[in-house]
Steps between C-alpha positions, in 0.01 A plus 500: 500500500642838404477723804477864421602752763226744604484763771221548757419836337455327163273234669287776658465666159390169341250451780349840458488452114405133509203534270711646225815300545592191298493151664881479502506811733231349718698179523816705604302673768340186628847329519636793693199505741516119550872514574444782746213314663707182536795686654272694745320182601838320559626794716182505701524126567856545617410798722200310652730208589745739649227681708374163624847405617543833670164454679613160620829625622349796681243287660761248633708790632196656669402171656847458652504855617164465672605166647824655654327819626159358616328734266146396398438766236742719296 
């Protein structure tokens, strides 16, 4: 597949002119948007995993802290 480079500004222009643009331009824009979607989704999954691990770590530290200091709520 021949991948043509396109900028986000060009994609926005294609989107705004989508009714007048040829199919090859629509395909370029769709490929750009799909790649951006996939990248964003991947980053969100990684960040969600990281956030979950941070929460688990914090909770284990908090539990130990409360146990040592006889604290019921923090």
